[in-house]
N, C-alpha and C positions, 0 to 999 in steps of 0.2 A: 504494500500500500504506500503510495507516494503522498507526501505532504507539501503544500506550497511553501516555498521558502521566502517568497517576496513579501514586502510590506502589504498587509491587507488594506483594502479600501473599505470605508464605512458608508453605508447608505441608509436613508430613511424612506420608508415606503408607506404610502397612504392610499386607501381605496375610497377616500372621501365619504366616510360614514358618520360624520359628526351628527349629533342629534339636533338638526336644524334644517331650515329650508335649503333648497339647492343653491341659491345664491350665497347664503351664509356658509354653507359647506365649502364653496370655492374660496371664499375669503379666509376662512379659518385654515384650510389646507395650505393656502399660499403663505400665511403667517408661519405655519409650522415648518414649511420648507425654508423660509427665510431664517427662522430660528435655528434650523439644522445647519445652514451655511454659517451662521454666526458662531456655532459651536464646533466648526471644523469638519463637518461631514463632507465626504467626497461626492456623494451623489444623492439624488432624490428621484423616486419612481412613483408613477401613478398608473393605475389599471384602467382599462376601458371596459365599461359595462353598459350595454344598451337596456333601456326600459325598466330594469328592476332596481328601484331606489335602495332596497334593503341589502343588495349585494354589492353596491358600489355605484354611486350616482354620477358617473362621468362618461357620457357617450363620445366626447370629443377631446381626447387627451392632448393632441398637438395644439389645439386652440388654447387649452388651459395652460400648457407649458410655455406658450408664447407670452402669456400674461406674466407668468412667474419669471421668465427669462429677463423681462424688462425691469424686474425688481431685485434681481440677484446678479452676481458677477463672476463667481468662481465655481459654484456647485454644479456638477454635471446633472443633466436632466434626462430622465429615461422613461420609456413606456414599458410597463411590466404587467400587462402586455397590450399591444394592439391585436384585436381578434381579426386577423388578416383575411380569412375567408369571407367576412361580411363587408369588406371594404373594397372600393375600386383602387387597385394598386397604383395606378397612375396618379390618382389624387393623393394617396399616401406619400408617394415619391415626391410630388411637388410640394406638398405642405411640409414634409420633413426637411427638404432642402432650404426652404424659406426660413423655417424655425432655426435650423442649424446656422445659417448665415447671421440671422439676427442675434443669436445667443453667443456668437463668437466661437462656434465649433464645439458646443457643449452637449450636443444631443447624442443619446444612446437609444437604439431602436430595438426594443424587445417585441417579439411577435409570437403568436401561438394560434392554435386551432380553436381555442375556447369558445365560450358562449353557450347559453342554454338552447336546447332544441327549438323552443318556441321562437327564439330570436332569429334563427335561420328561416323559419316560416315567414316571419314578418318581412324579411329581405327577399322573399321569393326563392329561397334555396332549400335544399334537403340537408338536414343535419348529417345524414349518413355519408354525404359526399364531402364533408368538411376537409378531410385529409387531402383528397385529390385537388380541391379548389385551393387549399393552402399552398400546396407545392407549386401550382400554376401561378398564383399571385406572387409568391416569393420570387419566382424566376423573373416575372415582369418587373418587380420592384428593383431587383439587382440590375437588370438590363437597362432600365431607365436611368438609374443613378450614374451608370458608367457611360452614358451617351449612346447606347445602342439604338438601332432603328426600331421604332414602334410600328404597330400596324397602321398602314396608310403612309408610312415613310417619314413621319415627323420624329424628332428626338427631343428629349427633355431640355428645358432651359429654366434656370441654370442647372448644370450637372453637378454632381457631388460624389465622385468615385470613392472618396475616402469613407463615405457613410457605409459602404459595403463592408468595411472592416469593423463597423460598430453594431453589427446585428447580433442579437441574442435570441436564442430559441428556448422556449419554455416547454417542459415535458414532464410526464409522470413515468416514463418507461425507458428501458435500456435502448429500445429501438429509436426513440426520440433522441437519446444521447448520441447514438451512432450518426443520426442525421445531422445534428448540430456539429459533431466532431468532423465529419467528412467535409462539411462546408467551411470549416475553419471558423465557425461562429462561437460566440459565448454560449454557455449553458446556464439556464435558469432553473433552480430547484425550488419547489413549492414549500410554503411554510408548514403544510400538512397535506396528507392525501389519504384516501380510503385504503384500508388494509385488504389484501386479497383474501378470498374466502378460505383458502387453504393455509393462511397464516394470519389469523385475526389478531394475534398479539404481537406481531412484528413491530419493531421500533421504526421510527422514521429513518435513522441511519441504516437499518437493515434493508430498507427499500431504496435508499438513495446511493449507497456505495456502488451497487451494480450499474447504476446510471452513470456515475462518475467514471467507473472503470471503462465502460463502453465508449464514453466520450473521449477519454484520453487515448484509448487504443486506436480510435478512428481518426484522431487529429493528425493532419499532415505534418511531416517532419519540419521542424523549424517554426511551426506556428505556436505562439504563446497561448497556453490555456487561459480561459476566462470563465470562472465558475462563480455564480451568485448563489449563496444560500440565504433564502428569505426565511425569517423566523418570527413567530409571534412573541413579542417581548414587551412587558409593561413593568417599568421600574419606578418605585416610589421610595420616599424617605421612611415610610412606616409599612411594615409587613401587613399589619392588620388592615390598613386603608387599601393597600394594593389588593388584598384578597377580597375585601368587601366590594370593590369596584369590579373585580374579575367575576365574582359570583353573580353580580347584577348583569354584567354584559354577556357572559357565556350562557347563562340560563335562557337568555332571549333567543339564542341561535342554535342551541344544542339539537332541537328537533329537526331543523333544516339540515344540519350536518348528518344526523342519523339517517334522514331520508336519502342523502347522497351516498350512503354506503359506509359511513364511519361507524365503527362498533364502539358503543359507550358501555363499558362493563358494569357500571353502577351509577348511583345517583349522587354520590358525594362530589364536592368540588374537586377533590384530588383526582377522582376518576375522570372527570371532564377535562381537567388540565392535561392529564396524561394522554387521553384519547385524541385531543385536538392539538397536541404538541405545543402547548402554550406555557411560556416561562413568565412567572409573576413573582414579585416580592421586592425586597431591598436589593441593592447591588450584590451583596454577599449571597443572598438566596438565589438570584438568577445565574450568578457565576457557577454556583454549585450545580444547578440543574443543566446549564449549558455545557458543563464539563463532561456530561455523559453523552453529548452529541458528537460522536467520533467523526462525523463528516466535516466539522468546522475547520480542523487543521488542514484539510485538503482544498479548501476553497480560496479564491482570491478576493471575493467581495462578501462582506457580512452586511446583510440588508435587513433591518429590523422594522417591524410594523406592530401597531398596537391592536390590530384586529385579531380576534373578535371581542376583545375586552371593551374596546371603544370607550375609554374614559373621557371625562370632560376635557375641553380644550386646554385649560390651564394645567391639568395633570399630564397631558401629552407633552406640553412644553417642558415641564419639569423632568419627565421621563427622558426626553431628548438630552437634557443637560446631564443627567446621571449616566446615561449610556456613554456620552462622550468623555466624561470625567472619570468614571469609576469602572465601567463594564468593558467597553471596547479595548482600552489599553491592555487589559489583562488577557485579551484574546488575540493579541498580535497587531493591533492597530496603533499607529503613532499619529498623534494629532499634528497637523501642519501648523497649528497655532502655538506649538510648544516653543518656548523661547530657548535659544541656544545657551549652553552653559557659559557663564562668564569666565574669562581667563584673566588672571591678574599677573602682570609682570613685575618682578622685583627690580627696581632701578637704584643703583648706588650713586 
C-alpha cells in the first residue's frame, strides 16, 4: 500500500444545505468559502443538485462559483460534482473557460454520472443510459477545451487546454477508479457510500482502498496522482454541543440514507455516526476517529464537509477554524499562512 508523501491540500466542501431560503443559502455558503480562504484552505467545492432542495440546493455550480471567485483571490474553486450526463457539454466547456479566466486559473472540474433517476426524466433522458451519455459528454468537453473541431466545424472560443489537466472523476467503484486513472484525471472519493449486500459491515476504507489501488494501477507513467477524500466532519469546542447538533441533523436524514441502501445497525447516535461515516466532536475526538480511516494517508486532498450534520452557520465557521488550526495539521496539512520561523543572528 502506497502513501502520498506530498504536502496534503485542504478543502472545504458544501452542498448548500443551510436551513434557509435558496438565496440565503448562497450567501451563507459564499461566506463560508471566504472564511475557509481566510483560514488557509487550499480549495472549496460545491455539488450540483437539480430540483431537490433537501439534497443540495444548487443547480448551477459554475454560476455560483463565478460569484465566489469575485470575492476571493487564492482559494481554488471546484465542482464536486457537475452531473455531466444532464448537461450540454459545450455549454459546460464554455462556462468553465469563462469562470477559469475570471478567477485567475483557479477552477477545478469534478464530474460524475450522479443525479436521481427522476432528474434524468425531467431532462428527457433515461437514467439507465447515464454511463454511456457521461462518456460521450466527457469526450466532447475535452475536445472542446483543446480546440478540437465541433460538429458543424466550429471550435470553442476561448480555448483552455490546461483545464483538461484539472478534471476529477467521482466514483463508488474500482471500475470508476480505472476510468479516472486511465484518463490521467483526479479521483474523487465519497464521504460515505452504501455497503454491498455481501459485506454490510464493511468500513469505508474497506470499500475505498480497492478504488485507490485500481486508480493508481491504471494511471499512466509519469502522471501525478490526485486523490480527494471527502469526509463528513463537524468540529466544535464542546463535545456535548457537537453531539447535540449531530443528533439533530443526522436524525433528519437517516431515513433517506437507509432508503438509498445504507445499513443502520441500531438507533443510537453512535450507530448512525458509524453507518454514515461521520466524524463529530472536539479536535481530539475527530482526530481519534479519523485515525482509523486508513485511506487518508494515501490521498493528496483532504476535503471536509459538515453534511449531514448541517449545523448553524456560525458553528460551521467555527468548525472551519478548528479544522485549520487543530485537525488538518495533524493529518499532514501545512497551513500556507504559517509564519516562517524567525532567525536571529548574533553580531559582535
